[in-house]
Structures are given as C-alpha cells and as structure tokens.
C-alpha positions, 0 to 999 in steps of 0.5 A: 500500499505505502508502496502504490501511494509513493507511486501516484505522489511521483506521477502527481509530482510530474504532472504540476513540474509540466503545467508550469513549463508549458506555461513558461513556453506559452505564446503569451509569457510574460518571461518573453516580454522582459527587456534583455540586461542589455536594452535601457528601459528609458526612450532617447533623448535628443542632446542639447548641443547648443541654444540661439537666442536672436535679437531683431534691430531697427537698421539706423537711429532709433525712437528711445522708449517709444515706438518704431514710425511708419507709413505706407509704402515705405520698407523699414530695414531691421537687423536680424542677430543671432547669437550660437552659444553651442560649440559647433556651426549651425545652421539656423533656420529662420521663420518670421511669424507674420501676426498682425502683419501681411505676410507679403510685406516680408522681403522674407519668412525663411532662410537659413544662416549660418553660425559659427560656435561661440559666434554672432550671424546676422540677415537684413530683413525689409518689411513693406506695408503697402498702401491701402495698409490701416493705420496702427500698430503692427507686429511681428516674431522671428524665430531660429531653430537649429538641430540639436540646438535651443530655440530663440526667437525676437518681436518687433513692431511698428506704428503707421502713420497714415499719410495726409497727402499724396500725389503720385504721377506716372507717365509715358509716351510721345506727345505735350502734357503740362503738370502743375501742383502746388502743396502747403501746410500751414502745420508744418512748414511745408511749402511745394510748388511746380511748373512743367512742360513736356514735348517730345517721348520720355519712357517714365516719368515720375512726379509723386508727393507724399505729406505727413503733419504730424511724422513721427519717429524716422517720417519725413512730413512731405517726400518727394520722389521723381524719376525720369527714364529716357527723355527726347526732343523728337522735333525743334520746339520739343523740350522738357521744361520747369521750375520746382521750389520746396521750401522749409519755413522757418516761422511756421516750424521748418528749418528755415532751408529752399531749393529750387530747380530750373531747367529745359531740356533736350534729353534726359537718360535718367534722372533719380530725384528725393528731397525730404522735409523732416519737421517735427520727428526725430531728426529736423533737417530738410534733404535734397538728393539726385542723379542726373544725365542730361541736355540741355540747361539745368540750374540749381539754387539753395539756401538755408536763413536762421537769423543771427545763427546761420545763412548759406546760399548755394548755386549751379548752373550747367549748360551743355551734356552732364551728368551730375550727383547732388546731395544738400542736407540742412539741418536746425537742431532747435524748433523755433519757439516765437519771433518777436517785432518791436519787442511782442513775442508770439508763436505763429504756428502756435497762434495760427493752429489757435486760431484754426481750432477755433481755442 
C-alpha cells in the first residue's frame, strides 16, 4: 500500500512540473516580454548641444523707449541677429511669424543662416506695408531653430501712420503735357510748387509727393520722389522745361531752407531724385539728393537762413551734356518757439493752429 501511494505522489509532481513549463513557454508568456539586460528601459532623448539667442532691431536711429514709426509703401529695414551659444557651427533656420502684419510685406519669411560656434550671424529683413494698409500698431516675430539646439525668438513692431496727402503721377509716351502742383502746410512749414511743360517722348516720368503733418520717428513730414527715364526731344521746339521749388519755412516750424530747380532739356537719359523735409520727428532737417544724366540747361539754387545763427547759399548752372550727382542737407537742432517784432514775441505756427481750432 505504501509503495502504491508513493507512485501516485511521484506522478502528480511530474504533472505539475510539466504544467509550469508549458506556462513559461506559451506564446503569451510574460517571460518573453521582459527586456534583456543590455536594453534600456528609458526612451531616447536628443542631446542639447547649444542655444540660440535672437534679436530683431530697426536699422538706423531709434526713437528711444517709444515705438518705431512707418508709413504705407515705405520700407523698414531690420537687422536679425542670431547668437550661437554652442560648441559647433549651426545652420539656423529663420522663420518669420507675421502675426498682425501681412505676410506679403516681408522680403523673406524663411532663411538659412550659418552661425559659427560661439559666434554671431546677422541677416537683413525688409518690411514694406502696402499703400492700402490701415494705420495702427503692427507686430511680428522671428524664430531661429537648429538641430540639437534650444530655439530662440524675438518680437518687433511698429506704428503705421497714415498720409494727410498723396499725389502720384507717372507718364510715358509721345506728345505734350503740362503739370502744376502746389502744396502748402502751415502746420508743418512745408511749401512745394511745380510748373512743368513737356513735349517729346519719354519712357517714364514720375512725380510723387507725400505729406504727413504729425510725422513721428524717422518719418518725413514731406517727401518727394521723382524719376525720369529716356526723355528725348523729337522735333524742333520740343523740350522738358520747368521750375520746381521746395521750402521748409522757419516761421511755421521748418528749418529755414529752400531748394529750387530750373531746367530746359532736350534729352535726359535718367533722373533719380528725392527730397525730404523732417520737422516733427527725431531729426529736424531738409534733405535734397539727385543723380542726373542730361543735355540742355539746368540750375540748382539752395539756401538756408536762420536769423542770428546761420546763412548759406549755393548755386550751380549747367549748359551742355552732363552727368551729375548732388546732395544737400540743412539741419536745425532747435525748433523756433517764437518770433519777435517791436518788442512783442509770439509763435506764428501755434497762433495759427489755435485760431484754426477755435480755441
């Protein structure tokens, strides 16, 4: 009997061992899901080798703690600076997030910039609000990213001022025409007058004028942009003739400067000319610059008169075939506060503004 019981006990033990072995070798066995000793239980993490720092600054003078100012159709130039605080050179991808701006205003929205290890790279970014843009505050962001680097970004913004007056003229063709323009702003001391007669043929003749009476930042109060391309007198008596005058009136807040051009031309290969009067912004000045290639007569008279401080006069006359480049800048750091006659002093501009407002 004892021998029989021992045989039964032995068979039961073998059966149980076989069951355990089957469980370990089954297709859903948890033993096979365990990682081997050589495998990591943690997910792979990218190694950060550096960090990018970004700054976006307006090129040229700044308005201190105030906002940057712009006008429709005029280009703002920014400098994007990327600092690579890493130990290896990177190809940083620059991306512009236009935010409240129109994406079409930007010269580029993506750019690759190579920045050396521990060094700095820069890229110019031009922003040109279109002529239909509404006045107000605008902002955008520039992001820099690169593999194995912490990304960086910076924001910039500007305030868009609207024009008080816009006059744009572009002429091309053969025949005759006349042009007369007269602009006077007593609020800013701007005076501009044009009398032009044309007879002959021209590819392009452009005369554009812009006025912003309360210009801020680097915006001019008055700007004139002129261009001529391939004017030619075809017949006897044909001419491009005119007198153009721009004045920055000292009495009404200007810098006391005047520039006048008189001409009678038979041919003009090109002219690129710009005039800017700055009376209420950062830098009070009157600026005139021109580049011309012509045949005929041309005279330029320029002067500035600030009683008790400064008086300058210049005149050039040309008769023949010439290529010229001319630049004039008249400045006045002190805005006149009043004028005196017979012991009585008052501010002409402020008095006029007070009467106009009904105060």
